C-alpha positions, 0 to 999 in steps of 0.5 A, spaced: 680 093 842 680 087 837 681 089 830 678 084 825 680 084 818 678 080 811 682 078 805 680 079 798 679 072 797 675 070 804 668 072 806 670 071 813 673 076 818 679 074 823 682 077 828 688 082 826 693 078 830 691 072 826 692 075 819 699 078 817 698 082 810 704 080 805 705 086 802 705 094 805 700 095 799 695 090 802 695 093 809 694 100 805 688 098 801 685 095 808 686 102 811 683 106 806 677 101 805 676 101 813 680 107 816 675 106 822 680 100 824 685 105 826 683 106 834 685 113 834 680 115 839 684 110 844 690 114 842 688 121 844 682 123 848 677 128 844 678 125 837 673 122 833 674 115 829 677 116 822 671 115 817 674 117 810 681 116 807 685 117 801 691 113 798 697 116 795 695 123 797 700 127 793 704 133 797 707 138 792 715 138 793 715 132 798 712 126 794 706 122 796 703 119 803 700 112 803 694 114 807 691 121 808 685 120 813 679 124 816 675 124 822 667 127 822 670 133 826 675 134 821 681 131 824 687 129 819 691 123 820 697 122 816 699 114 815 705 111 812 704 103 812 710 099 813 710 091 815 715 089 821 719 086 816 721 093 812 728 094 814 727 102 814 728 105 821 723 108 825 726 114 825 726 115 818 719 113 818 717 119 823 722 123 819 717 122 813 711 123 816 714 130 819 716 132 812 709 130 809 705 134 815 710 140 814 708 140 806 700 139 808 700 145 812 
């Protein structure tokens, strides 16, 4: 599946591999506006596409997750946006997501 993106300054859609967000907030805003860009149905069988997303969702005692997204069936996705240039380790980000999930439930 090819993901198409459009910058705020352009009216033209481009393949995601041709566009690199310059800041994590740019990536975050793109996914909040268009959560269906995450091919969730390709990651897990029986899951419908994401249709609604909220940015900077506060979780008491844990901080705020970058994006909390939902499918029409009620599936929930917790997302933390990181660019490849971000030095935070994958382990730290996974720990962050697990902490958010524990405070969500």
